[in-house]
C-alpha positions in Angstrom: 118.3 142.3 198.4 117.1 142.2 202.0 114.8 143.9 204.5 116.5 145.8 207.3 115.6 145.5 210.9 114.1 148.9 210.8 111.7 147.7 208.0 110.7 144.7 210.0 110.0 146.9 213.1 107.9 149.2 211.0 105.8 146.3 209.6 105.3 144.9 213.0 103.8 148.2 214.2 101.0 148.3 211.7 102.8 149.1 208.5 100.9 147.9 205.5 103.7 147.8 203.1 104.9 144.3 204.0 105.7 141.4 201.7 102.1 140.3 201.7 101.1 143.5 199.9 103.8 143.1 197.3 105.3 146.5 198.0 108.4 145.6 200.0 111.0 148.3 200.0 114.2 146.9 198.4 117.5 148.2 199.6 121.1 147.3 198.8 122.4 146.1 202.1 125.4 144.0 201.2 128.7 145.2 199.7 128.1 143.1 196.6 124.7 144.7 196.0 126.1 148.2 196.5 129.0 147.5 194.1 126.6 146.0 191.5 124.3 149.0 191.7 127.2 151.5 191.6 128.8 149.7 188.6 125.5 149.5 186.7 124.9 153.2 187.4 128.3 154.1 186.2 128.0 152.0 183.0 124.7 153.6 182.1 126.0 157.1 182.7 129.1 156.4 180.6 127.0 155.0 177.8 124.8 158.0 177.9 127.8 160.3 177.9 129.3 158.5 174.9 126.0 158.7 173.1 125.8 162.5 173.7 129.4 162.9 172.6 128.6 160.9 169.4 125.7 163.3 168.7 128.0 166.3 169.2 130.7 164.8 166.9 128.2 163.8 164.2 126.7 167.3 164.4 130.2 168.7 163.8 130.7 166.6 160.8 133.0 164.0 162.5 132.6 160.2 162.5 132.0 159.2 166.2 133.3 155.7 165.8 136.5 156.9 164.2 137.0 159.6 166.9 136.4 157.1 169.7 138.7 154.6 168.1 141.4 157.3 167.9 141.1 157.9 171.6 141.6 154.2 172.3 144.5 153.9 170.0 146.1 157.0 171.4 145.9 155.8 174.9 146.6 152.0 174.7 147.3 151.3 171.0 151.0 150.7 171.3 153.9 151.0 173.7 154.4 154.7 173.1 150.7 155.3 173.7 150.7 153.2 176.9 153.9 155.1 178.1 152.2 158.4 177.4 149.1 157.4 179.3 151.1 156.3 182.3 153.4 159.3 182.2 150.4 161.6 182.2 148.6 159.6 184.9 151.6 159.7 187.3 151.4 163.4 188.4 147.6 163.2 188.5 147.8 160.3 191.0 150.3 162.1 193.2 148.3 165.3 193.3 145.2 163.2 193.8 146.6 161.5 196.9 147.5 164.9 198.4 144.0 166.2 197.6 142.5 163.1 199.2 144.4 163.5 202.4 143.0 167.0 202.7 139.5 165.9 201.7 139.4 163.2 204.3 140.3 165.9 206.9 137.5 168.1 205.6 139.8 170.5 203.9 139.4 171.5 200.3 142.5 172.9 198.5 142.7 173.9 194.9 146.2 175.2 195.2 148.0 172.2 193.6 148.7 174.2 190.5 150.8 176.7 192.3 152.4 174.1 194.5 153.3 172.0 191.4 155.0 175.1 189.9 156.9 175.7 193.1 158.0 172.0 193.2 159.2 172.2 189.6 161.2 175.3 190.5 162.7 173.5 193.5 163.7 170.5 191.3 165.3 172.9 188.8 167.3 174.7 191.5 168.4 171.4 193.0 169.5 170.2 189.6 171.7 173.2 189.1 173.2 172.9 192.5 173.7 169.1 192.2 175.0 169.2 188.7 178.2 167.3 189.5 176.7 165.0 192.1 176.1 161.3 191.2 172.6 160.5 190.1 172.0 158.1 192.9 172.2 161.1 195.3 171.0 163.9 193.1 167.7 162.4 192.1 166.3 161.8 195.6 167.6 165.2 196.7 165.8 166.9 193.8 162.6 165.1 194.7 163.0 166.3 198.3 163.6 169.8 197.1 160.4 169.7 195.0 158.4 168.4 198.0 159.8 171.1 200.2 159.1 173.9 197.7 155.5 172.7 197.4 155.1 172.6 201.1 156.6 176.1 201.6 154.2 177.4 199.0 151.1 176.3 200.9 152.5 177.2 204.3 150.9 180.6 204.5 147.4 179.4 203.4 147.7 176.6 205.9 148.6 178.9 208.8 145.9 181.3 207.8 143.3 178.5 207.7 144.4 176.9 211.0 145.0 180.1 213.0 142.6 182.7 211.5 140.0 180.5 209.8 140.7 182.1 206.5 139.1 180.1 203.7 141.7 177.7 202.2 139.9 177.7 198.8 140.4 181.5 198.3 143.9 181.6 199.7 145.2 178.7 197.7 143.6 180.0 194.5 145.4 183.3 195.0 148.7 181.5 195.5 148.2 179.7 192.2 148.2 183.1 190.5 151.2 184.2 192.4 153.1 181.1 191.4 152.2 181.5 187.7 153.3 185.1 187.7 156.6 184.2 189.4 157.2 181.4 186.9 156.5 183.8 184.0 159.0 186.3 185.4 161.7 183.7 186.0 161.4 182.0 182.6 161.4 185.4 180.8 164.4 186.7 182.7 167.0 184.9 185.0 166.1 181.3 184.2 165.4 181.7 180.4 167.5 179.7 178.0 169.7 182.3 176.3 168.8 181.3 172.7 165.2 180.4 173.3 162.4 182.4 171.6 159.7 181.2 173.9 160.0 181.3 177.7 161.6 178.1 178.9 164.5 177.1 181.1 167.7 175.4 180.2 167.5 171.6 180.3 167.9 170.0 183.7 171.4 168.4 184.3 171.7 164.7 183.5 172.3 164.0 187.2 168.7 164.7 188.2 166.9 163.6 185.0 164.7 160.5 185.4 165.6 157.9 182.9 163.1 156.2 180.6 161.8 152.8 181.6 160.8 151.9 178.0 162.8 153.0 175.0 161.1 155.2 172.4 158.5 156.3 175.0 158.2 159.1 177.6 157.6 156.6 180.4 160.1 157.6 183.0 161.4 156.0 186.2 159.4 158.5 188.3 156.3 156.5 187.7 157.7 153.9 190.1 157.6 156.6 192.9 153.8 156.8 192.3 153.4 153.2 193.3 155.3 153.8 196.5 153.2 156.9 197.3 149.9 155.2 196.7 151.0 152.2 198.8 152.0 154.5 201.7 148.7 156.3 201.4 146.9 153.0 201.6 148.8 152.2 204.9 148.0 155.7 206.2 144.3 155.2 205.7 144.4 152.1 207.9 146.5 153.8 210.6 145.4 155.5 213.8 146.5 158.9 212.3 144.4 158.3 209.2 141.4 157.4 211.4 141.9 160.7 213.3 141.9 162.7 210.0 138.7 160.8 208.9 137.0 161.5 212.2 137.8 165.2 212.2 136.6 165.5 208.6 133.3 163.8 209.4 132.7 165.5 212.8 135.1 168.2 213.9 133.3 168.8 217.2 133.4 165.2 218.2 137.0 164.8 217.2 138.0 167.9 219.3 136.0 166.6 222.2 138.1 163.4 222.1 141.3 165.4 222.2 142.2 165.4 218.5 143.9 168.7 217.6 141.9 170.3 214.9 144.3 173.0 214.0 147.2 170.6 213.6 145.2 168.3 211.4 144.1 171.2 209.1 147.6 172.5 208.9 149.3 169.1 208.4 146.7 168.1 205.7 147.5 171.2 203.7 151.2 170.7 204.1 151.0 167.1 203.0 149.0 168.0 199.9 151.5 170.8 199.1 154.4 168.4 199.4 152.8 165.9 197.1 151.9 168.5 194.6 155.6 169.6 194.7 156.6 166.0 194.0 154.3 166.1 191.0 156.2 169.2 189.9 159.4 167.2 190.2 158.0 164.4 188.1 157.0 166.9 185.4 160.4 168.8 185.4 162.8 165.9 185.9 160.8 163.2 184.1 158.3 164.1 181.4 159.6 167.5 180.2 163.2 167.6 181.6 163.0 171.4 181.7 160.6 174.1 182.8 158.0 175.6 180.5 155.4 178.3 181.2 152.6 175.7 181.1 154.4 173.0 183.0 151.5 172.7 185.4 149.0 172.4 182.5 145.7 171.6 184.4 147.3 168.9 186.6 146.4 170.5 189.8 142.7 170.9 189.0 142.5 167.4 187.4 144.2 166.0 190.5 141.3 167.2 192.6 138.9 165.5 190.1 141.0 162.3 190.4 140.7 162.4 194.2 136.9 162.8 194.0 136.4 160.2 191.2 138.5 157.8 193.2 136.5 158.4 196.4 139.6 159.5 198.2 140.7 155.9 198.2 144.1 154.5 197.0 142.9 152.1 194.3 140.2 154.5 193.2 142.7 157.3 192.8 144.9 155.0 190.7 142.0 154.0 188.5 140.8 157.6 188.1 144.3 158.9 187.3 144.7 156.2 184.6 141.3 157.2 183.2 142.1 160.9 183.0 145.6 160.1 181.6 144.2 157.9 179.0 141.6 160.5 178.0 144.3 163.2 177.7 146.7 161.0 175.7 143.9 159.7 173.5 142.4 163.2 173.0 145.7 164.5 171.7 145.9 161.6 169.3 142.4 162.2 168.2 143.2 165.9 167.4 146.4 164.9 165.5 145.0 162.1 163.4 141.4 163.1 162.9 141.8 166.9 162.8 139.2 167.4 165.5 139.5 170.8 167.2 141.0 170.9 170.7 137.8 172.5 172.1 135.7 169.7 170.8 138.1 167.1 172.1 137.9 168.7 175.5 134.1 168.5 175.4 134.2 164.8 174.6 136.7 164.1 177.4 134.6 166.1 179.9 131.5 164.2 178.9 133.2 160.9 179.5 134.5 162.0 182.9 131.1 163.3 183.8 129.7 159.8 183.1 132.1 158.2 185.5 131.4 160.9 188.0 127.7 160.1 188.3 128.5 157.2 190.6 130.0 159.7 193.1 127.4 162.4 192.7 126.3 162.3 196.4 129.9 162.6 197.6 130.6 165.4 195.1 127.4 167.2 196.2 128.5 166.9 199.8 131.9 168.4 198.9 130.0 171.2 197.1 127.9 171.9 200.2 131.1 171.9 202.3 132.6 174.5 199.9 129.6 176.7 200.2 129.5 176.3 204.0 133.2 177.0 204.2 132.9 180.2 202.1 129.9 181.3 204.1 131.7 180.8 207.4 134.7 182.7 206.2 132.7 185.7 205.0 130.7 185.6 208.2 134.0 185.6 210.2 135.2 188.7 208.2 131.9 190.4 208.8 132.2 189.5 212.5 135.7 191.0 212.6 134.3 194.2 211.1 131.4 194.4 213.5 133.6 193.7 216.5 136.1 196.4 215.4 133.2 198.9 215.1 131.9 197.8 218.5 135.3 198.3 220.1 135.7 201.7 218.5 132.2 202.7 219.7 132.9 201.4 223.1 136.2 203.3 223.2 134.5 206.5 222.1 131.7 206.1 224.7 134.2 205.6 227.5 136.1 208.6 226.4 133.0 210.8 226.5 132.1 209.6 229.9 135.5 210.4 231.2 
C-alpha cells in the first residue's frame, strides 16, 4: 500500500489525517495490490454465493455437497465432460468477443440471439449448396456464409443507430424475435426433415460438418477457430484501430474532435459483433448439433454478453468467463440428470455462482447499466424531438398559409 501524491499534498496543506495520527488513507496503487484486492473480493463473493446456494439446496431437500460435486464431475470429471464444457464454451467465447468489440466502442447490442440463428441458417444453406465440394473448401465457405448472414441480420439496426440514432438495444432485440419467427417457419415448412415429428432440419452434409477432436465426445474442430478469434481480438485491442474504438467508447466528443469517424465506428462495431455471432451459429450448426433445431441459439447470445462483461471485454478474461459459463452449463445438466434436481433449481444455483464472480466487475456493470439508461433516454428524447419538430413545422406551415 502507498500514499499518493495527492494525499501528500493534502497533508502538507494542513490535513490532520497523516501517518502521525494513525489514520492514513490506504489505497491500492500497484497492479499487484489491485489484483489481490479484486481476487479476494471475487473469492469472498463466490463463497457467499455457494453458501446461499447450499441453503437453497438444503431447503429443497437436496444435499449441497452432492449437488456441487455433480457440477464438478459434469464439467471436468472425464474426457466427455471436458469436451462438453469446451464445446459449450466455444460459441460463448465467440459471441463474447463480438459483444466486447461493441462494448469497447460504447455500443450495447443484445441481438446475438438473432444473429446466431441467421448464421446457422447461412451455414445450412452453404452446406446444401456445397454438398459435393471437398471438405477443405466447403468448411471455410460455410463459416464465411455464417458470418455474412449474421452481419446482414444486424445491418439494418447498425444503419439505424449510425444514421438516425435509433437505440441499438431495442432494434436488435426486435430482430431477435424476427429471427426466431423465421426459424420457426422454416423448420416447420421448407427446411423440415420429412419424417421428423419435431421441427428440425435435415442433417448437414458431411462436407461441412466439423469433425470431432476427441472420440466419444462432442468436442469438435471448430473449437480451434475460437483460439484464432481470441488471438486476433488480442492483437486488435493493441492496434491503432482498437485504440480508436476505445477512445470513442470512453469519450465520443473528444474522439470526433480528433477526426475519428463516430458513425463508422458504431456501424462497424455492430457489424463485427453480428459476424462473430453468425460464426457462433456456424459452430452450433456444423459442429455441436450438425443440424438446425428450433432452440439452436439456446441462450448463447445473452450469455455471450455476460461473458464479455465478466471478462472485462479483454481476451483472456473472455476465455476464462466462457469456460466458467460452459462448465456451469455442462455441470448443471449433469446435476439434473444424476441427482434429479429440477432444471429451475439448477439454473438458480448457476446464476448465484455467476453472480458471485460478477461482483468483482460490479462498477463496470453498473457503468454499462447507466449507459443503457442514458442511451434509451436519448433515443426517446430524439423521438419526442422529431414529434415536436414535425408539429412545429406543420404549425409554421399553417401560419404562413394564413398570412398569405
